C-alpha positions as CSV (number, residue, x, y, z in Angstrom):
1,M,-21.3,-94.1,70.3
2,P,-20.5,-89.6,69.9
3,N,-23.3,-87.5,71.9
4,P,-26.8,-87.4,70.4
5,L,-26.5,-83.6,70.9
6,F,-23.9,-83.8,66.8
7,N,-26.7,-86.5,65.2
8,E,-27.4,-85.4,61.6
9,N,-31.5,-84.5,62.7
10,K,-31.8,-81.1,61.3
11,M,-34.2,-80.3,64.3
12,K,-33.2,-81.7,67.8
13,L,-35.1,-81.4,70.5
14,G,-35.8,-81.4,74.5
15,I,-36.3,-81.2,77.7
16,F,-36.1,-78.4,79.9
17,A,-36.2,-78.0,83.6
18,T,-38.3,-80.5,85.7
19,N,-35.7,-80.8,88.6
20,G,-37.8,-77.8,89.4
21,K,-41.6,-76.6,88.4
22,G,-40.8,-76.3,85.0
23,G,-41.1,-73.1,82.8
24,A,-44.8,-72.3,83.5
25,Q,-45.2,-69.9,86.3
26,T,-49.3,-71.8,87.1
27,L,-51.0,-72.6,89.7
28,V,-53.5,-75.1,87.8
29,P,-52.9,-78.3,89.8
30,E,-51.6,-80.2,87.0
31,A,-49.0,-78.5,86.9
32,H,-45.2,-80.0,87.1
33,Q,-44.3,-81.0,90.7
34,P,-40.2,-81.3,91.2
35,S,-40.0,-85.0,93.0
36,W,-37.7,-87.3,92.2
37,R,-40.4,-89.6,90.5
38,N,-41.2,-87.4,88.0
39,S,-37.8,-86.5,87.0
40,V,-37.5,-89.4,86.2
41,E,-41.1,-90.4,83.8
42,T,-40.1,-87.8,82.4
43,A,-36.6,-87.9,81.3
44,Q,-37.2,-91.7,79.9
45,L,-40.3,-90.5,77.9
46,A,-38.1,-87.7,76.0
47,D,-35.2,-90.9,75.9
48,G,-37.9,-93.3,74.5
49,A,-38.8,-91.4,71.7
50,G,-35.2,-90.1,71.0
51,L,-35.3,-86.5,72.5
52,E,-31.5,-84.9,72.5
53,A,-31.2,-83.5,75.9
54,I,-32.5,-83.3,79.4
55,V,-31.9,-80.3,80.5
56,P,-32.1,-79.5,84.4
57,Y,-31.9,-75.4,85.4
58,S,-29.8,-74.0,88.7
59,R,-31.7,-72.5,92.0
60,W,-30.1,-72.2,95.0
61,K,-32.8,-69.3,96.1
62,G,-36.2,-68.3,94.9
63,Y,-36.7,-65.0,93.8
64,F,-39.1,-64.0,97.0
65,A,-37.1,-62.9,100.5
66,N,-37.9,-64.9,103.9
67,N,-40.0,-67.8,101.6
68,P,-37.5,-70.0,101.7
69,A,-41.1,-73.0,100.4
70,H,-42.1,-71.0,97.8
71,A,-41.6,-72.8,94.5
72,S,-39.6,-70.9,92.3
73,G,-36.3,-72.3,95.1
74,V,-37.6,-75.8,95.4
75,V,-35.2,-76.6,93.2
76,M,-33.5,-80.6,92.8
77,D,-29.1,-79.9,92.6
78,V,-27.9,-80.5,89.2
79,F,-25.2,-82.5,89.0
80,T,-26.6,-85.2,91.6
81,W,-29.9,-85.0,89.8
82,A,-28.2,-85.9,86.8
83,A,-26.3,-88.6,87.6
84,G,-29.3,-90.1,88.7
85,I,-31.1,-89.8,84.9
86,A,-27.7,-91.2,83.1
87,Q,-28.6,-93.8,85.1
88,A,-32.2,-94.0,84.2
89,T,-31.8,-93.8,80.5
90,S,-29.7,-94.7,77.6
91,H,-29.8,-92.5,75.0
92,S,-29.9,-88.4,75.2
93,A,-27.6,-86.3,76.3
94,V,-28.2,-85.4,80.4
95,F,-27.1,-81.9,80.9
96,A,-26.4,-80.0,84.5
97,T,-26.3,-76.9,84.6
98,T,-23.7,-74.8,87.1
99,N,-23.4,-71.4,88.4
100,A,-19.8,-71.4,87.8
101,P,-18.8,-68.5,91.0
102,A,-20.1,-70.6,93.5
103,F,-18.1,-73.7,92.5
104,H,-14.9,-74.4,92.4
105,P,-13.5,-76.0,88.9
106,L,-11.8,-79.1,90.6
107,T,-15.0,-80.1,91.8
108,I,-17.2,-79.0,89.2
109,A,-14.3,-81.4,86.8
110,K,-14.7,-84.2,88.8
111,Q,-18.4,-83.6,89.2
112,C,-18.4,-83.7,85.7
113,A,-16.2,-86.3,84.5
114,T,-18.5,-88.7,86.5
115,I,-21.4,-88.4,85.4
116,D,-19.9,-88.7,82.1
117,I,-18.7,-92.0,82.8
118,I,-22.2,-92.9,84.8
119,S,-23.7,-92.1,81.5
120,N,-21.2,-93.5,79.3
121,G,-20.6,-90.2,77.1
122,R,-24.1,-88.7,77.5
123,F,-22.8,-85.6,79.5
124,A,-22.8,-81.9,78.6
125,L,-22.8,-78.9,80.8
126,N,-24.7,-75.6,81.2
127,V,-22.0,-72.7,82.2
128,V,-23.7,-69.5,84.1
129,G,-21.8,-66.9,84.7
130,G,-24.0,-65.8,87.7
131,W,-26.7,-63.2,87.9
132,N,-28.8,-63.8,90.3
133,K,-27.4,-61.4,93.2
134,P,-29.0,-62.8,96.6
135,E,-28.4,-66.6,95.3
136,L,-24.3,-65.2,95.0
137,E,-24.3,-63.4,98.5
138,M,-26.2,-66.6,99.7
139,F,-22.8,-68.9,99.2
140,G,-20.3,-65.5,99.7
141,V,-19.5,-64.9,96.4
142,P,-19.1,-61.4,95.4
143,I,-20.9,-60.6,92.1
144,N,-18.8,-59.3,89.3
145,E,-19.8,-56.2,87.5
146,H,-21.3,-57.5,83.7
147,D,-18.4,-58.4,81.9
148,E,-16.3,-58.7,84.2
149,R,-18.3,-62.3,85.4
150,Y,-17.4,-63.4,81.6
151,D,-14.0,-63.2,82.1
152,R,-14.1,-64.7,85.0
153,L,-16.6,-67.4,83.3
154,E,-13.9,-68.1,80.8
155,E,-10.9,-68.7,83.3
156,W,-12.9,-71.3,85.7
157,L,-13.6,-72.9,82.1
158,K,-10.4,-72.8,81.0
159,I,-9.7,-74.8,84.4
160,V,-12.7,-77.3,84.2
161,K,-11.7,-78.3,80.4
162,R,-7.8,-78.9,81.3
163,L,-8.6,-81.1,83.8
164,W,-10.8,-83.0,82.0
165,T,-8.1,-83.7,79.2
166,E,-4.5,-83.3,80.6
167,T,-2.8,-85.5,83.2
168,P,-0.2,-84.2,84.8
169,E,-0.3,-82.3,87.6
170,F,-0.7,-78.1,86.3
171,D,-0.8,-74.7,87.8
172,Y,-2.3,-71.7,86.6
173,E,-2.8,-68.0,88.0
174,G,-5.0,-66.1,86.9
175,A,-7.0,-62.7,87.7
176,F,-9.8,-65.1,89.4
177,Y,-8.6,-68.2,90.1
178,K,-5.3,-69.7,91.2
179,V,-4.5,-73.2,91.7
180,Y,-1.1,-75.6,92.1
181,G,-0.6,-78.9,91.2
182,A,-3.8,-79.3,89.3
183,T,-5.3,-83.3,88.6
184,S,-8.7,-84.3,88.9
185,Q,-8.6,-88.4,87.6
186,P,-10.6,-89.9,86.2
187,H,-11.3,-87.9,83.1
188,P,-14.7,-88.1,81.2
189,I,-15.1,-90.8,78.8
190,Q,-16.1,-87.9,75.2
191,Q,-12.9,-86.2,74.7
192,H,-15.0,-82.9,74.4
193,I,-18.0,-82.7,76.7
194,P,-20.2,-80.3,74.9
195,I,-20.8,-77.0,76.5
196,M,-24.0,-74.7,76.6
197,N,-24.2,-70.7,77.4
198,A,-27.1,-68.6,76.6
199,G,-25.1,-65.4,76.6
200,G,-27.4,-62.9,75.5
201,S,-25.5,-59.6,75.3
202,G,-22.6,-58.5,73.1
203,R,-19.9,-59.9,75.9
204,G,-22.0,-63.1,76.8
205,Q,-22.6,-63.6,73.1
206,D,-18.5,-63.3,72.4
207,F,-18.0,-65.9,75.3
208,A,-20.7,-68.2,73.5
209,C,-19.3,-68.2,70.4
210,K,-15.5,-68.4,71.6
211,N,-16.7,-71.6,74.3
212,A,-20.1,-73.2,74.0
213,D,-21.1,-76.0,71.6
214,V,-24.9,-74.6,71.8
215,C,-25.7,-71.4,72.1
216,F,-29.1,-70.9,74.0
217,V,-30.9,-68.0,72.5
218,I,-34.1,-65.8,73.5
219,L,-36.0,-64.8,70.3
220,K,-37.1,-61.4,69.8
221,N,-40.1,-62.3,68.1
222,D,-41.6,-65.2,66.4
223,D,-41.3,-63.4,62.5
224,P,-39.5,-66.0,60.4
225,D,-37.7,-63.0,58.2
226,Q,-36.3,-61.4,62.2
227,C,-36.1,-64.4,63.6
228,K,-33.5,-66.0,60.3
229,A,-31.6,-62.4,60.9
230,Q,-30.8,-63.0,64.5
231,V,-29.8,-66.6,64.4
232,Q,-27.6,-66.2,61.4
233,A,-25.6,-63.1,62.9
234,Y,-25.3,-65.0,65.9
235,K,-23.8,-68.4,63.5
236,Q,-22.3,-65.7,61.9
237,M,-20.0,-63.7,64.8
238,A,-18.5,-67.4,65.7
239,R,-17.3,-67.3,61.8
240,D,-15.8,-64.5,61.8
241,H,-14.3,-63.8,65.2
242,Y,-13.3,-67.3,66.1
243,G,-13.4,-69.6,62.8
244,R,-16.1,-71.8,64.6
245,E,-19.3,-73.4,63.7
246,V,-22.0,-73.2,66.2
247,Q,-25.5,-74.6,67.3
248,V,-28.1,-71.9,67.8
249,W,-31.3,-73.4,70.6
250,I,-34.4,-71.5,71.3
251,H,-36.8,-72.3,74.5
252,S,-40.6,-73.1,73.8
253,S,-43.8,-74.1,75.9
254,V,-45.8,-76.0,73.9
255,T,-49.3,-76.8,74.3
256,Q,-50.8,-79.2,72.0
257,R,-54.1,-80.4,71.3
258,D,-56.5,-81.4,68.7
259,T,-57.7,-78.4,67.3
260,R,-56.2,-75.1,67.8
261,R,-59.1,-73.7,69.1
262,E,-58.4,-76.3,72.3
263,A,-55.2,-75.5,72.7
264,E,-55.7,-71.6,72.6
265,D,-57.6,-72.4,75.1
266,Y,-55.9,-73.9,77.7
267,L,-53.1,-71.6,77.2
268,N,-55.2,-68.6,77.9
269,Y,-56.7,-71.2,81.0
270,F,-53.3,-71.8,82.7
271,A,-50.8,-68.6,81.2
272,V,-53.6,-65.7,82.1
273,E,-56.7,-67.0,84.6
274,N,-54.6,-69.2,86.7
275,E,-51.1,-67.4,85.6
276,D,-49.2,-67.6,89.4
277,T,-49.2,-62.9,89.7
278,E,-46.9,-63.5,92.4
279,S,-43.7,-64.8,89.9
280,V,-45.2,-63.1,86.9
281,D,-45.0,-59.6,88.3
282,V,-40.9,-60.3,89.5
283,S,-40.0,-61.8,85.8
284,T,-41.5,-59.2,84.3
285,A,-40.3,-56.5,86.4
286,L,-37.6,-55.0,84.6
287,L,-40.8,-54.9,81.7
288,K,-42.3,-52.7,84.2
289,A,-40.0,-49.8,84.2
290,Q,-40.2,-50.1,80.2
291,S,-43.8,-50.4,79.8
292,Q,-44.2,-47.0,78.5
293,L,-43.0,-47.7,75.4
294,M,-45.1,-50.6,75.2
295,T,-49.0,-50.7,74.8
296,R,-51.3,-52.4,77.0
297,E,-51.8,-55.3,74.4
298,E,-47.8,-55.6,74.0
299,Y,-47.5,-55.9,77.7
300,A,-50.2,-58.2,77.9
301,V,-48.6,-61.1,75.3
302,A,-45.0,-60.5,77.3
303,R,-47.0,-61.2,80.1
304,V,-48.3,-64.2,78.6
305,R,-45.3,-65.6,77.4
306,F,-43.4,-65.3,81.0
307,A,-46.3,-67.4,82.4
308,A,-46.1,-70.2,79.3
309,C,-42.3,-70.0,79.5
310,A,-40.4,-67.7,81.5
311,G,-40.0,-65.4,78.7
312,G,-39.6,-68.3,76.0
313,S,-41.5,-68.3,72.7
314,I,-45.1,-70.3,72.4
315,I,-45.8,-73.2,70.2
316,V,-49.4,-73.5,69.9
317,G,-52.2,-76.1,68.0
318,T,-52.5,-79.5,66.6
319,A,-49.4,-82.1,65.9
320,Q,-49.8,-80.0,62.3
321,D,-49.5,-76.7,64.2
322,I,-46.4,-77.7,65.9
323,A,-45.1,-79.3,63.4
324,D,-45.4,-76.1,61.1
325,K,-43.6,-74.4,64.2
326,L,-40.9,-76.3,64.7
327,E,-40.0,-76.2,60.8
328,M,-40.4,-72.5,60.5
329,Y,-37.5,-72.9,63.1
330,S,-35.1,-75.1,61.2
331,Q,-35.3,-73.0,58.0
332,C,-34.3,-70.0,60.5
333,G,-31.4,-71.8,61.1
334,I,-32.3,-73.1,64.6
335,D,-30.8,-76.1,65.9
336,G,-32.9,-77.1,68.9
337,V,-35.5,-75.9,70.8
338,L,-35.6,-76.8,74.7
339,M,-39.5,-77.7,75.3
340,T,-41.3,-77.4,78.3
341,W,-45.0,-77.9,79.2
342,V,-47.5,-77.9,82.2
343,D,-48.0,-81.3,81.9
344,Y,-45.1,-83.2,80.7
345,V,-45.9,-86.7,80.6
346,D,-49.1,-85.6,79.3
347,G,-46.9,-82.9,76.2
348,I,-44.0,-86.1,75.5
349,K,-46.6,-88.4,75.2
350,R,-48.4,-86.2,72.5
351,L,-44.9,-84.9,71.0
352,S,-43.9,-88.7,70.6
353,S,-47.1,-89.9,69.1
354,D,-48.2,-87.1,66.6
355,V,-45.8,-84.6,65.7
356,L,-42.7,-86.7,65.7
357,P,-43.8,-88.8,63.0
358,I,-44.3,-85.7,60.9
359,L,-41.4,-83.7,61.1
360,E,-40.0,-87.7,60.2
361,M,-41.9,-87.5,57.2
362,R,-40.4,-83.5,56.6
363,G,-36.6,-84.8,57.1
364,L,-36.0,-82.9,59.7
365,R,-35.7,-85.5,62.0
366,G,-34.4,-89.6,61.3
367,K,-36.7,-92.6,63.0
368,H,-35.2,-93.2,66.4
369,Q,-35.0,-97.3,67.2
370,S,-35.2,-97.5,71.2
């Protein structure tokens, strides 16, 4: 059975960030908590609904010095988490997200192969080149200059892929890694484990177009014409530079209620009235430096996006509204959406019962046989 990331659904869907506090930076009591019980329950709901992806995020140190208990740093390890989720599910692709500079490719190659075996060929890897300086310093790893991070990540991934596919021992000498007599057994079930990367800069996009199957992007805005232009430019880069077809996925916070007014009121409740101001301030620090170029209204909208989903897109309204937005994304060329909710259990249940049937009727998804 092929990895579900490569199925025929025009609009693929997944859940994101359940190994930590989720996507919302909010203080409401119903917000997601990073427990194993919650992780399994949300994964099994997504799996039963036929969603394509379950993606955790990697975090080893929170954003606030000398405050290790802050929610930004309370995040379960992605590899042991993914192994457990793989055992608890049967359909969805199960990802791990790796902060590559902190871990040797030999270690990661064997961990990934093991999880692929546990999942019966449903594993996928989200690779990150390292950007959080305090986190890397904690590991004693230097943070490279921006473009060098991708040079290092390219070497790292090249070694990992060889370990997944080659049986004879091999030597490798590069600018960042040297391995001798390298081998890793057993190999993964999949001949090609899918790779995700969120390259945003010019060098990052080039890396993703060359190496990733799924390119994770943050939309500049939700204007359909601009959205389509952004997505098509990314895909065309992969074709022109490397002769490859890539998927483009985005991250969205979903707030679904019976009426649009109810949904908008709830968005205001958790992302404005009860925002985690301390965390949002950190997330918007770069915006503050540019705030003189933004109107007060534009800055307020940006804060809501960071409070709702750490800067991703916002989908809000009725089931019909949610389906309309997802259809618009599909028409722009977006292949998949990783979704977050304040309350994942409630959100996935609403999606499954109310939104997925609409997407099926519109030909964006096939009916899942659980």
